[in-house]
N, CA, C and O atoms as CSV, one atom per row, in Angstrom:
chain,resi,resn,atom,element,x,y,z
A,1,MET,N,N,-84.870,35.963,4.795
A,1,MET,CA,C,-85.833,36.843,5.445
A,1,MET,C,C,-85.467,36.988,6.925
A,1,MET,O,O,-85.151,36.005,7.595
A,2,ALA,N,N,-85.514,38.212,7.417
A,2,ALA,CA,C,-85.189,38.473,8.819
A,2,ALA,C,C,-86.242,37.858,9.727
A,2,ALA,O,O,-87.441,37.935,9.460
A,3,THR,N,N,-85.770,37.253,10.795
A,3,THR,CA,C,-86.710,36.588,11.692
A,3,THR,C,C,-86.745,37.198,13.086
A,3,THR,O,O,-87.797,37.213,13.725
A,4,GLY,N,N,-85.622,37.697,13.563
A,4,GLY,CA,C,-85.587,38.252,14.914
A,4,GLY,C,C,-85.453,39.768,14.880
A,4,GLY,O,O,-85.059,40.344,13.865
A,5,ILE,N,N,-85.783,40.408,15.997
A,5,ILE,CA,C,-85.736,41.864,16.079
A,5,ILE,C,C,-84.323,42.400,15.852
A,5,ILE,O,O,-84.159,43.445,15.224
A,6,ARG,N,N,-83.311,41.707,16.347
A,6,ARG,CA,C,-81.930,42.162,16.129
A,6,ARG,C,C,-81.555,42.098,14.650
A,6,ARG,O,O,-80.895,42.995,14.125
A,7,GLU,N,N,-81.978,41.044,14.000
A,7,GLU,CA,C,-81.673,40.903,12.575
A,7,GLU,C,C,-82.400,41.973,11.758
A,7,GLU,O,O,-81.831,42.546,10.829
A,8,ILE,N,N,-83.637,42.233,12.105
A,8,ILE,CA,C,-84.400,43.280,11.429
A,8,ILE,C,C,-83.733,44.642,11.646
A,8,ILE,O,O,-83.620,45.443,10.718
A,9,ALA,N,N,-83.296,44.889,12.872
A,9,ALA,CA,C,-82.628,46.157,13.170
A,9,ALA,C,C,-81.330,46.292,12.381
A,9,ALA,O,O,-81.019,47.373,11.880
A,10,ARG,N,N,-80.571,45.201,12.267
A,10,ARG,CA,C,-79.321,45.245,11.491
A,10,ARG,C,C,-79.588,45.600,10.032
A,10,ARG,O,O,-78.871,46.411,9.446
A,11,TYR,N,N,-80.601,45.003,9.456
A,11,TYR,CA,C,-80.963,45.339,8.068
A,11,TYR,C,C,-81.334,46.813,7.951
A,11,TYR,O,O,-80.910,47.496,7.019
A,12,ALA,N,N,-82.119,47.290,8.892
A,12,ALA,CA,C,-82.543,48.692,8.851
A,12,ALA,C,C,-81.344,49.625,9.002
A,12,ALA,O,O,-81.259,50.638,8.307
A,13,LEU,N,N,-80.421,49.295,9.901
A,13,LEU,CA,C,-79.230,50.124,10.096
A,13,LEU,C,C,-78.350,50.146,8.853
A,13,LEU,O,O,-77.761,51.176,8.526
A,14,ASP,N,N,-78.260,49.033,8.172
A,14,ASP,CA,C,-77.439,48.958,6.961
A,14,ASP,C,C,-77.935,49.909,5.877
A,14,ASP,O,O,-77.158,50.328,5.019
A,15,GLU,N,N,-79.208,50.249,5.909
A,15,GLU,CA,C,-79.785,51.107,4.874
A,15,GLU,C,C,-79.673,52.598,5.200
A,15,GLU,O,O,-79.974,53.436,4.350
A,16,LEU,N,N,-79.246,52.936,6.411
A,16,LEU,CA,C,-79.185,54.344,6.809
A,16,LEU,C,C,-77.869,54.994,6.392
A,16,LEU,O,O,-76.831,54.338,6.303
A,17,VAL,N,N,-77.939,56.291,6.140
A,17,VAL,CA,C,-76.726,57.066,5.877
A,17,VAL,C,C,-76.067,57.393,7.219
A,17,VAL,O,O,-76.709,57.306,8.266
A,18,GLU,N,N,-74.789,57.768,7.184
A,18,GLU,CA,C,-74.021,58.005,8.414
A,18,GLU,C,C,-74.711,58.989,9.365
A,18,GLU,O,O,-74.755,58.755,10.573
A,19,GLU,N,N,-75.243,60.074,8.831
A,19,GLU,CA,C,-75.882,61.089,9.668
A,19,GLU,C,C,-77.062,60.498,10.443
A,19,GLU,O,O,-77.244,60.791,11.625
A,20,ASP,N,N,-77.846,59.678,9.782
A,20,ASP,CA,C,-78.982,59.038,10.453
A,20,ASP,C,C,-78.512,58.010,11.475
A,20,ASP,O,O,-79.130,57.844,12.527
A,21,LEU,N,N,-77.419,57.324,11.163
A,21,LEU,CA,C,-76.868,56.360,12.117
A,21,LEU,C,C,-76.434,57.061,13.403
A,21,LEU,O,O,-76.602,56.519,14.495
A,22,ALA,N,N,-75.880,58.260,13.273
A,22,ALA,CA,C,-75.475,59.025,14.452
A,22,ALA,C,C,-76.674,59.333,15.334
A,22,ALA,O,O,-76.579,59.269,16.560
A,23,GLU,N,N,-77.807,59.669,14.715
A,23,GLU,CA,C,-79.019,59.938,15.484
A,23,GLU,C,C,-79.519,58.678,16.187
A,23,GLU,O,O,-79.965,58.735,17.333
A,24,VAL,N,N,-79.442,57.551,15.504
A,24,VAL,CA,C,-79.852,56.283,16.112
A,24,VAL,C,C,-78.972,55.980,17.317
A,24,VAL,O,O,-79.467,55.575,18.368
A,25,LEU,N,N,-77.670,56.177,17.162
A,25,LEU,CA,C,-76.751,55.923,18.277
A,25,LEU,C,C,-77.039,56.850,19.453
A,25,LEU,O,O,-76.998,56.413,20.603
A,26,ASP,N,N,-77.329,58.115,19.184
A,26,ASP,CA,C,-77.703,59.043,20.256
A,26,ASP,C,C,-78.933,58.538,20.998
A,26,ASP,O,O,-78.994,58.606,22.225
A,27,PHE,N,N,-79.912,58.032,20.254
A,27,PHE,CA,C,-81.130,57.537,20.876
A,27,PHE,C,C,-80.850,56.295,21.718
A,27,PHE,O,O,-81.388,56.151,22.816
A,28,ILE,N,N,-80.008,55.399,21.205
A,28,ILE,CA,C,-79.640,54.203,21.965
A,28,ILE,C,C,-78.960,54.605,23.271
A,28,ILE,O,O,-79.257,54.043,24.326
A,29,ASN,N,N,-78.054,55.570,23.205
A,29,ASN,CA,C,-77.386,56.053,24.419
A,29,ASN,C,C,-78.380,56.675,25.389
A,29,ASN,O,O,-78.252,56.516,26.603
A,30,TYR,N,N,-79.377,57.389,24.853
A,30,TYR,CA,C,-80.421,57.958,25.695
A,30,TYR,C,C,-81.200,56.853,26.421
A,30,TYR,O,O,-81.495,56.967,27.611
A,31,LEU,N,N,-81.524,55.792,25.694
A,31,LEU,CA,C,-82.243,54.675,26.317
A,31,LEU,C,C,-81.417,54.036,27.423
A,31,LEU,O,O,-81.941,53.712,28.490
A,32,ARG,N,N,-80.124,53.854,27.168
A,32,ARG,CA,C,-79.244,53.281,28.197
A,32,ARG,C,C,-79.190,54.184,29.417
A,32,ARG,O,O,-79.279,53.710,30.550
A,33,TRP,N,N,-79.044,55.485,29.187
A,33,TRP,CA,C,-78.988,56.447,30.283
A,33,TRP,C,C,-80.278,56.394,31.096
A,33,TRP,O,O,-80.251,56.445,32.326
A,34,GLY,N,N,-81.409,56.292,30.395
A,34,GLY,CA,C,-82.695,56.232,31.086
A,34,GLY,C,C,-82.785,55.067,32.041
A,34,GLY,O,O,-83.314,55.195,33.145
A,35,ARG,N,N,-82.267,53.928,31.616
A,35,ARG,CA,C,-82.277,52.758,32.505
A,35,ARG,C,C,-81.413,53.000,33.732
A,35,ARG,O,O,-81.800,52.645,34.845
A,36,GLU,N,N,-80.246,53.602,33.536
A,36,GLU,CA,C,-79.358,53.883,34.659
A,36,GLU,C,C,-79.973,54.910,35.598
A,36,GLU,O,O,-79.818,54.820,36.816
A,37,GLU,N,N,-80.678,55.893,35.023
A,37,GLU,CA,C,-81.301,56.918,35.847
A,37,GLU,C,C,-82.383,56.327,36.744
A,37,GLU,O,O,-82.548,56.766,37.882
A,38,LEU,N,N,-83.114,55.345,36.250
A,38,LEU,CA,C,-84.149,54.716,37.061
A,38,LEU,C,C,-83.542,54.037,38.276
A,38,LEU,O,O,-84.129,54.042,39.358
A,39,ASN,N,N,-82.381,53.461,38.098
A,39,ASN,CA,C,-81.702,52.748,39.157
A,39,ASN,C,C,-81.047,53.717,40.130
A,39,ASN,O,O,-81.264,53.607,41.336
A,40,GLN,N,N,-80.268,54.643,39.651
A,40,GLN,CA,C,-79.534,55.667,40.388
A,40,GLN,C,C,-78.546,55.117,41.409
A,40,GLN,O,O,-78.063,55.865,42.259
A,41,SER,N,N,-78.241,53.834,41.343
A,41,SER,CA,C,-77.261,53.291,42.291
A,41,SER,C,C,-75.879,53.888,42.052
A,41,SER,O,O,-75.066,53.958,42.974
A,42,TRP,N,N,-75.606,54.323,40.810
A,42,TRP,CA,C,-74.321,54.941,40.498
A,42,TRP,C,C,-74.066,56.145,41.399
A,42,TRP,O,O,-72.921,56.414,41.763
A,43,PHE,N,N,-75.113,56.864,41.758
A,43,PHE,CA,C,-74.961,58.092,42.538
A,43,PHE,C,C,-74.379,57.819,43.920
A,43,PHE,O,O,-73.710,58.680,44.492
A,44,TRP,N,N,-74.622,56.652,44.450
A,44,TRP,CA,C,-74.180,56.350,45.806
A,44,TRP,C,C,-72.766,55.772,45.856
A,44,TRP,O,O,-72.245,55.509,46.940
A,45,ALA,N,N,-72.149,55.574,44.704
A,45,ALA,CA,C,-70.764,55.119,44.673
A,45,ALA,C,C,-69.880,56.224,45.256
A,45,ALA,O,O,-70.184,57.405,45.093
A,46,GLU,N,N,-68.803,55.857,45.927
A,46,GLU,CA,C,-67.942,56.843,46.588
A,46,GLU,C,C,-67.413,57.895,45.613
A,46,GLU,O,O,-67.309,59.069,45.969
A,47,GLU,N,N,-67.080,57.487,44.393
A,47,GLU,CA,C,-66.578,58.453,43.399
A,47,GLU,C,C,-67.590,59.575,43.159
A,47,GLU,O,O,-67.229,60.751,43.136
A,48,TRP,N,N,-68.858,59.200,42.981
A,48,TRP,CA,C,-69.873,60.214,42.709
A,48,TRP,C,C,-70.218,61.015,43.956
A,48,TRP,O,O,-70.500,62.209,43.864
A,49,GLN,N,N,-70.200,60.379,45.107
A,49,GLN,CA,C,-70.452,61.121,46.343
A,49,GLN,C,C,-69.356,62.162,46.575
A,49,GLN,O,O,-69.637,63.273,47.025
A,50,SER,N,N,-68.115,61.803,46.269
A,50,SER,CA,C,-67.003,62.739,46.387
A,50,SER,C,C,-67.196,63.920,45.436
A,50,SER,O,O,-67.007,65.073,45.825
A,51,ARG,N,N,-67.569,63.631,44.198
A,51,ARG,CA,C,-67.817,64.696,43.224
A,51,ARG,C,C,-68.969,65.596,43.675
A,51,ARG,O,O,-68.920,66.815,43.508
A,52,TYR,N,N,-69.981,64.994,44.236
A,52,TYR,CA,C,-71.139,65.748,44.705
A,52,TYR,C,C,-70.743,66.684,45.852
A,52,TYR,O,O,-71.129,67.853,45.867
A,53,ARG,N,N,-69.976,66.167,46.806
A,53,ARG,CA,C,-69.525,67.004,47.921
A,53,ARG,C,C,-68.673,68.164,47.409
A,53,ARG,O,O,-68.805,69.291,47.884
A,54,GLU,N,N,-67.800,67.888,46.442
A,54,GLU,CA,C,-66.944,68.924,45.869
A,54,GLU,C,C,-67.790,69.996,45.170
A,54,GLU,O,O,-67.535,71.192,45.317
A,55,ALA,N,N,-68.783,69.560,44.420
A,55,ALA,CA,C,-69.650,70.515,43.723
A,55,ALA,C,C,-70.426,71.376,44.717
A,55,ALA,O,O,-70.557,72.583,44.514
A,56,LYS,N,N,-70.938,70.775,45.781
A,56,LYS,CA,C,-71.665,71.541,46.796
A,56,LYS,C,C,-70.753,72.564,47.455
A,56,LYS,O,O,-71.171,73.692,47.717
A,57,ALA,N,N,-69.503,72.176,47.725
A,57,ALA,CA,C,-68.550,73.101,48.330
A,57,ALA,C,C,-68.252,74.264,47.380
A,57,ALA,O,O,-68.172,75.416,47.807
A,58,ASP,N,N,-68.090,73.957,46.093
A,58,ASP,CA,C,-67.847,75.015,45.102
A,58,ASP,C,C,-69.012,75.998,45.065
A,58,ASP,O,O,-68.803,77.211,45.053
A,59,LEU,N,N,-70.233,75.481,45.047
A,59,LEU,CA,C,-71.406,76.356,45.034
A,59,LEU,C,C,-71.467,77.221,46.283
A,59,LEU,O,O,-71.727,78.421,46.194
A,60,SER,N,N,-71.231,76.628,47.436
A,60,SER,CA,C,-71.280,77.371,48.699
A,60,SER,C,C,-70.234,78.471,48.747
A,60,SER,O,O,-70.474,79.542,49.304
A,61,ALA,N,N,-69.069,78.203,48.159
A,61,ALA,CA,C,-67.971,79.171,48.169
A,61,ALA,C,C,-68.070,80.171,47.021
A,61,ALA,O,O,-67.222,81.054,46.896
A,62,GLY,N,N,-69.096,80.040,46.184
A,62,GLY,CA,C,-69.269,80.973,45.072
A,62,GLY,C,C,-68.355,80.702,43.894
A,62,GLY,O,O,-68.145,81.582,43.059
A,63,ARG,N,N,-67.810,79.501,43.815
A,63,ARG,CA,C,-66.912,79.157,42.708
A,63,ARG,C,C,-67.718,78.594,41.534
A,63,ARG,O,O,-67.663,77.402,41.230
A,64,PHE,N,N,-68.459,79.482,40.892
A,64,PHE,CA,C,-69.224,79.104,39.712
A,64,PHE,C,C,-69.490,80.361,38.901
A,64,PHE,O,O,-69.278,81.473,39.385
A,65,LYS,N,N,-69.946,80.190,37.686
A,65,LYS,CA,C,-70.260,81.314,36.818
A,65,LYS,C,C,-71.546,80.999,36.070
A,65,LYS,O,O,-71.723,79.895,35.556
A,66,ASP,N,N,-72.430,81.969,36.014
A,66,ASP,CA,C,-73.675,81.826,35.259
A,66,ASP,C,C,-73.450,82.265,33.820
A,66,ASP,O,O,-72.664,83.174,33.552
A,67,PHE,N,N,-74.143,81.613,32.902
A,67,PHE,CA,C,-74.071,81.965,31.492
A,67,PHE,C,C,-75.476,82.234,30.978
A,67,PHE,O,O,-76.441,81.605,31.412
A,68,GLU,N,N,-75.578,83.174,30.048
A,68,GLU,CA,C,-76.866,83.512,29.453
A,68,GLU,C,C,-77.393,82.385,28.572
A,68,GLU,O,O,-78.597,82.132,28.528
A,69,ASP,N,N,-76.466,81.700,27.859
A,69,ASP,CA,C,-76.870,80.638,26.953
A,69,ASP,C,C,-75.681,79.717,26.685
A,69,ASP,O,O,-74.566,79.977,27.138
A,70,VAL,N,N,-75.929,78.655,25.955
A,70,VAL,CA,C,-74.900,77.656,25.665
A,70,VAL,C,C,-73.760,78.263,24.862
A,70,VAL,O,O,-72.596,77.924,25.077
A,71,GLU,N,N,-74.090,79.165,23.931
A,71,GLU,CA,C,-73.046,79.778,23.112
A,71,GLU,C,C,-72.045,80.545,23.976
A,71,GLU,O,O,-70.841,80.488,23.727
A,72,GLU,N,N,-72.534,81.258,24.982
A,72,GLU,CA,C,-71.654,81.997,25.892
A,72,GLU,C,C,-70.753,81.033,26.663
A,72,GLU,O,O,-69.565,81.302,26.839
A,73,LEU,N,N,-71.308,79.925,27.119
A,73,LEU,CA,C,-70.520,78.913,27.819
A,73,LEU,C,C,-69.439,78.346,26.920
A,73,LEU,O,O,-68.281,78.241,27.324
A,74,LEU,N,N,-69.813,77.979,25.696
A,74,LEU,CA,C,-68.840,77.397,24.768
A,74,LEU,C,C,-67.738,78.390,24.435
A,74,LEU,O,O,-66.578,77.998,24.300
A,75,ALA,N,N,-68.077,79.667,24.300
A,75,ALA,CA,C,-67.051,80.687,24.036
A,75,ALA,C,C,-66.093,80.784,25.225
A,75,ALA,O,O,-64.891,80.963,25.033
A,76,GLU,N,N,-66.597,80.672,26.417
A,76,GLU,CA,C,-65.763,80.735,27.635
A,76,GLU,C,C,-64.726,79.615,27.676
A,76,GLU,O,O,-63.588,79.825,28.095
A,77,VAL,N,N,-65.127,78.440,27.245
A,77,VAL,CA,C,-64.210,77.295,27.295
A,77,VAL,C,C,-63.456,77.092,25.981
A,77,VAL,O,O,-62.774,76.085,25.793
A,78,GLY,N,N,-63.590,78.067,25.075
A,78,GLY,CA,C,-62.839,78.021,23.833
A,78,GLY,C,C,-63.411,77.098,22.782
A,78,GLY,O,O,-62.692,76.630,21.900
A,79,MET,N,N,-64.707,76.833,22.871
A,79,MET,CA,C,-65.347,75.949,21.886
A,79,MET,C,C,-66.454,76.678,21.145
A,79,MET,O,O,-67.405,76.060,20.666
A,80,GLY,N,N,-66.325,78.001,21.053
A,80,GLY,CA,C,-67.366,78.794,20.399
A,80,GLY,C,C,-67.495,78.469,18.928
A,80,GLY,O,O,-66.829,77.566,18.422
A,81,SER,N,N,-68.345,79.200,18.249
A,81,SER,CA,C,-68.606,78.994,16.812
A,81,SER,C,C,-67.323,78.939,16.025
A,81,SER,O,O,-66.396,79.719,16.248
A,82,ARG,N,N,-67.287,78.014,15.112
A,82,ARG,CA,C,-66.092,77.850,14.302
A,82,ARG,C,C,-66.391,78.216,12.880
A,82,ARG,O,O,-65.508,78.146,12.025
């Protein structure tokens, strides 16, 4: 008999089909992201500050493109409907 939450979760995961497992993994990643977002210390790292400055410069210089929807964006980058 399962006694701890991790053991119970393992049993539950073993019973799921692959498609459902993918959804569980997406949710776990969302939870991890949420914790990082609360902290936001990552944003102040030099790598992210550099990326932020570059993005601001691109916006100021007009180096961007608006899209009507996600499908239009995906078609632009060659990942449209298959």
